[in-house]
C-alpha positions, -999 to 999 in steps of 0.1 A, spaced: -330 -186 470 -347 -161 446 -369 -174 422 -376 -162 385 -412 -153 379 -429 -183 361 -444 -161 334 -416 -165 311 -419 -203 310 -457 -200 306 -453 -177 278 -430 -201 262 -455 -227 263 -480 -204 251 -459 -192 222 -453 -230 214 -490 -237 212 -498 -207 191 -469 -218 169 -483 -251 163 -516 -239 158 -505 -215 131 -483 -239 117 -511 -265 112 -532 -237 96 -502 -227 75 -501 -265 62 -538 -269 60 -545 -239 39 -522 -249 8 -533 -286 15 -571 -277 11 -563 -253 -15 -545 -281 -34 -573 -305 -28 -601 -280 -41 -577 -274 -71 -576 -309 -78 -613 -312 -76 -621 -283 -97 -596 -296 -123 -615 -328 -125 -648 -310 -127 -632 -288 -153 -622 -316 -173 -656 -332 -172 -673 -301 -182 -650 -296 -209 -657 -331 -223 -695 -323 -220 -690 -290 -237 -670 -305 -264 -698 -331 -270 -722 -302 -275 -699 -284 -298 -695 -315 -317 -732 -319 -321 -735 -284 -333 -707 -287 -359 -716 -321 -369 -753 -310 -375 -738 -281 -395 -715 -299 -414 -742 -326 -421 -763 -300 -436 -735 -290 -461 -731 -327 -468 -769 -329 -475 -767 -300 -500 -739 -317 -517 -757 -350 -519 -788 -332 -534 -765 -315 -561 -746 -348 -569 -778 -367 -575 -796 -338 -592 -807 -349 -628 -795 -316 -644 -762 -319 -628 -759 -354 -641 -771 -345 -677 -746 -315 -676 -717 -337 -665 -726 -363 -693 -732 -340 -721 -724 -304 -719 -748 -281 -736 -761 -246 -732 -795 -258 -718 -780 -283 -692 -754 -256 -683 -782 -231 -676 -803 -254 -658 -774 -263 -635 -765 -225 -629 -801 -217 -619 -802 -245 -594 -770 -235 -579 -781 -199 -577 -811 -208 -559 -794 -229 -533 -770 -201 -528 -798 -177 -523 -812 -197 -495 -778 -203 -477 -762 -168 -468 -734 -187 -451 -720 -200 -484 -694 -180 -501 -688 -200 -533 -709 -227 -547 -692 -242 -579 -688 -271 -602 -652 -272 -616 -642 -294 -646 -607 -306 -654 -605 -286 -684 -609 -253 -665 -646 -247 -674 -670 -241 -644 -705 -233 -633 -708 -209 -603 -739 -198 -582 -726 -162 -588 -726 -147 -622 -700 -124 -635 -670 -139 -619 -639 -154 -634 -612 -180 -621 -579 -167 -610 -557 -173 -641 -526 -172 -618 -534 -203 -601 -543 -237 -613 -568 -251 -590 -558 -287 -600 -526 -283 -583 -540 -274 -549 -539 -298 -521 -577 -298 -514 -583 -305 -550 -559 -336 -549 -573 -348 -517 -609 -346 -532 -600 -366 -563 -584 -392 -540 -614 -396 -519 -634 -412 -547 -666 -392 -542 -667 -388 -505 -670 -354 -490 -637 -338 -479 -635 -310 -454 -606 -285 -457 -589 -265 -429 -595 -230 -427 -579 -213 -457 -577 -182 -478 -598 -191 -511 -581 -176 -541 -597 -195 -569 -619 -167 -579 -600 -135 -594 -598 -106 -572 -613 -124 -541 -596 -138 -509 -622 -148 -485 -614 -169 -454 -634 -201 -457 -638 -239 -450 -644 -259 -480 -665 -290 -483 -655 -306 -519 -666 -337 -536 -654 -355 -567 -682 -359 -596 -686 -391 -615 -706 -404 -644 -705 -440 -640 -668 -448 -631 -655 -417 -652 -643 -387 -631 -661 -354 -646 -653 -327 -620 -654 -313 -586 -684 -298 -565 -668 -271 -543 -689 -254 -513 -671 -226 -497 -684 -221 -462 -679 -186 -446 -652 -193 -418 -673 -169 -396 -700 -196 -390 -674 -220 -375 -659 -190 -355 -691 -181 -340 -701 -217 -328 -666 -219 -313 -662 -183 -298 -695 -186 -279 -678 -211 -255 -643 -196 -254 -631 -176 -227 -596 -161 -232 -592 -155 -192 -597 -192 -184 -600 -212 -216 -608 -215 -252 -614 -241 -280 -598 -246 -313 -601 -271 -341 -575 -290 -359 -583 -307 -392 -571 -341 -402 -541 -326 -420 -530 -315 -387 -538 -278 -397 -559 -252 -379 -595 -251 -390 -603 -226 -361 -584 -210 -335 -593 -177 -315 -557 -163 -322 -553 -180 -356 -534 -149 -371 -510 -150 -342 -506 -188 -347 -499 -185 -384 -475 -155 -380 -455 -173 -352 -461 -150 -325 -481 -177 -304 -477 -213 -306 -500 -243 -297 -496 -278 -283 -507 -299 -313 -488 -329 -299 -513 -330 -270 -542 -336 -293 -559 -371 -292 -575 -383 -321 -603 -401 -301 -640 -407 -305 -644 -400 -267 -632 -369 -248 -596 -374 -238 -576 -349 -214 -539 -342 -207 -526 -318 -181 -493 -300 -193 -477 -266 -183 -507 -256 -162 -532 -262 -189 -558 -288 -193 -561 -301 -229 -593 -320 -238 -599 -332 -273 -627 -351 -292 -628 -362 -329 -659 -344 -347 -682 -368 -363 -680 -369 -402 -653 -344 -406 -620 -360 -394 -617 -328 -375 -604 -326 -337 -621 -302 -314 -597 -290 -285 -606 -272 -253 -578 -255 -234 -584 -245 -197 -558 -226 -176 -557 -244 -143 -539 -213 -126 -571 -193 -131 -595 -221 -120 -590 -217 -83 -587 -183 -65 -588 -178 -27 -618 -154 -20 -625 -130 9 -650 -155 24 -625 -185 22 -598 -164 41 -623 -152 69 -633 -188 76 -596 -196 80 -591 -164 102 -621 -172 124 -608 -210 127 -574 -198 137 -585 -175 164 -608 -200 179 -579 -226 181 -556 -199 194 -578 -192 221 -581 -229 230 -543 -233 228 -539 -203 254 -563 -219 279 -547 -253 276 -510 -239 277 -517 -219 311 -533 -250 328 -505 -273 316 -476 -248 326 -487 -248 363 -477 -285 366 -444 -279 349 -433 -246 364 -417 -256 399 -391 -282 389 -382 -264 357 -377 -232 376 -355 -250 401 -334 -263 371 -333 -228 358 -321 -215 391 -291 -239 391 -285 -229 356 -284 -193 366 -258 -201 395 -237 -221 370 -239 -193 345 -227 -167 372 -196 -189 376 -206 -214 404 -193 -246 385 -204 -267 413 -241 -258 410 -263 -289 409 -300 -295 402 -316 -310 432 -352 -321 418 -375 -342 439 -399 -354 411 -402 -384 390 -406 -374 353 -385 -364 324 -375 -331 341 -358 -351 367 -339 -369 340 -331 -335 324 -316 -323 359 -295 -353 361 -282 -346 326 -274 -311 336 -253 -320 365 -234 -344 342 -228 -315 317 -217 -294 344 -190 -317 355 -178 -321 318 -179 -283 313 -159 -277 344 -132 -301 331 -133 -285 296 -130 -250 311 -98 -261 331 -82 -277 300 -90 -248 280 -74 -224 304 -43 -248 306 -42 -245 266 -45 -208 265 -19 -205 290 5 -226 270 -5 -207 238 2 -173 256 37 -184 268 46 -198 233 32 -165 217 55 -145 241 85 -167 234 77 -166 196 76 -126 197 106 -122 218 127 -144 194 118 -122 164 144 -95 168 172 -108 188 197 -84 204 228 -93 184 205 -86 152 199 -52 166 233 -46 176 248 -56 144 223 -34 125 230 -3 147 268 -9 142 261 -10 104 243 23 105 272 38 124 297 25 99 276 39 71 275 72 89 312 72 91 315 66 53 288 92 46 266 69 29 234 88 39 211 70 14 218 36 27 214 51 64 180 62 56 170 29 40 183 9 68 168 31 94 135 32 78 134 -6 74 145 -11 110 119 13 121 90 -4 104 104 -38 116 105 -27 152 68 -11 148 55 -43 133 71 -64 161 55 -44 188 22 -38 171 -7 -53 190 -27 -62 157 -41 -94 171 -33 -130 162 -42 -131 126 -30 -105 100 -31 -105 63 -3 -122 44 5 -90 28 14 -74 62 35 -105 71 54 -103 38 61 -65 44 76 -73 78 99 -101 64 108 -80 34 120 -52 58 140 -77 78 157 -92 46 163 -55 33 184 -49 63 203 -81 62 210 -75 23 226 -41 33 248 -60 58 258 -90 38 257 -74 4 264 -98 -25 266 -126 1 227 -126 3 202 -126 -26 165 -130 -18 134 -133 -37 96 -130 -27 73 -148 -50 36 -145 -38 3 -150 -58 -14 -115 -56 -47 -134 -50 -31 -147 -18 -22 -116 -2 -53 -110 18 -53 -146 32 -51 -145 68 -20 -159 89 -5 -158 123 17 -128 129 55 -131 128 58 -167 116 78 -161 84 106 -141 96 121 -167 122 124 -190 93 140 -164 71 164 -159 99 173 -196 102 179 -198 66 202 -170 68 222 -177 100 222 -217 98 221 -220 60 236 -193 38 261 -177 65 280 -208 69 287 -210 29 317 -198 12 298 -188 -18 269 -164 -22 234 -176 -10 198 -172 -21 165 -171 0 132 -178 -18 99 -170 0 69 -181 -19 32 -190 -13 4 -208 -30 -28 -225 -22 -32 -264 -23 -49 -294 -9 -32 -312 20 -45 -343 40 -19 -337 68 12 -355 77 10 -394 76 -24 -393 58 -14 -399 23 -35 -432 26 -66 -412 22 -77 -417 60 -87 -380 61 -100 -359 31 -77 -333 16 -85 -296 25 -78 -262 9 -45 -249 26 -21 -219 25 14 -233 17 43 -207 25 77 -219 16 109 -204 28 137 -220 6 174 -215 6 205 -229 -11 227 -230 22 243 -260 39 209 -272 52 199 -293 79 222 -320 90 194 -338 112 156 -335 116 143 -309 142 127 -325 173 92 -307 171 82 -324 202 109 -307 222 98 -277 245 100 -244 230 124 -230 255 150 -255 246 176 -242 221 189 -268 196 222 -269 178 207 -262 144 186 -231 156 153 -249 158 140 -225 184 122 -205 158 109 -234 139 95 -250 170 81 -218 182 63 -212 149 52 -250 147 37 -249 182 19 -216 178 2 -229 145 -7 -261 161 -21 -243 192 -40 -220 170 -54 -240 142 -48 -278 153 -26 -307 150 -32 -310 111 -11 -278 105 23 -267 115 56 -266 98 75 -294 77 111 -293 66 125 -308 33 161 -307 26 186 -324 3 207 -332 31 182 -352 51 179 -389 41 149 -394 65 131 -362 57 99 -357 37 71 -333 32 56 -312 5 90 -309 -14 111 -339 -25 143 -340 -45 122 -339 -79 103 -308 -72 127 -288 -52 128 -253 -66 159 -248 -89 192 -244 -70 175 -248 -36 187 -272 -11 163 -268 18 128 -257 22 107 -252 52 69 -251 45 44 -235 68 9 -252 64 -22 -231 72 -60 -233 65 -69 -210 37 -87 -183 54 -101 -148 38 -121 -123 57 
């Protein structure tokens, strides 16, 4: 007995080992990447918190300096005298002091004392207030008055109190009192650039940035502040925590860490892009490539050694399978080992026995199907139909009715060609309808007013696949056993629709509904006087002409299964049933034969 070289089996084991190694590496790479990303995210959150504490200290120190300046001005005797009793001397003294402070603080934009009556003293000479704006209506002014002498920091804004000037500033303001009487407002406008410089030093647009939100939920600083105000960019202010300690949250791939700045009511927020924290570098990939190569070599060595112990019994089993594949259905695996391979051989022997029986049953079914197909095809055009058609052609020739001769001959030719055409088992519904239309056209020429027919098919179903030559036998039964026996004129209606169907006797829901193609052949003839015995053999004629029905039904069941076939509904049957009943039978129809097929499109 020839043996197949064992290299194929060993290669399979080798490839399996390599696949496992590669699979493990493929799992470990993203897993380790995820763990590294988690560690980096945690480190980034910690770093962001530490960084925010440093910025908090820097801004807190800077704001503290501004507060100290405001304390100095509020407590200055010249300022107190000016507020108590306005005079030229006191006003000049306060102006000189403000100019001195302004000269040593280049970060100040404006240093002013505003009185409710509109008078003011500024560190800058030659300026005037903007008459178009009443500063007492501004939000920062109202908040300052409401703070009862405590310093108030505004969000970043455009200062428009001085006529002709619109600098971008952050304002520290403070209400001035003499005793309990409100006398005015001290306003210190800080150059916005100072805050921007502190924050921009730690901002990196590629991986992260910081911004500041005031206690009024308005921006104090943002690296893209103009885009925020113009609506081009948005920011997640809802993720800002008002906490004295750094607090973090991860959302949409970003880490938001926030802390409340001391003595300001501001919230400093750090934003880090987690997608740019972790990148796979060449060194990282090189390590994984080296590890993969090492484990692959180990896998090759182990697989070669292990395969030697498995080769012989498996090859014996493979040889038995090869004999079975070549048609030796009595082939059996005779293995003399005591392991799982022996059990596999036993299962193989059981399988071959079952397959042998299934093949025998399949051959029997195919033979029955073939015989039923031949009988069905032979019954499509019966000799008496052909004789009658030819006699009609001869009669028309004698009458000189050439147009009808051409029509009938053309239809007969198409009918014969379709009947003899070896187009396979399944054809389109369009082809089947064309065939039956030619048949009915010939019969219409013969029976004239005695026969009327209608074909109503949903165009969407014309490409559905059906068995060949299954509608014409039903139309023939409707004509010869229904309409021909009537004294008055008859009508045949052929229609098709898609629907859901459980199968006969399954109305209890024991099987789910399935999409089906329902083809109806209805007529208003005398109908069936008794049910057709579909269990009868297809070569037994019945008195009601059931030969076509039985053949069609058997062919459908053999091809698609017992759930499909033919159902008869007739007003003349008291024990009938099916798709139609008396309530929904088409108008004027007495009998309907329904073909039930699975809905199939190529």
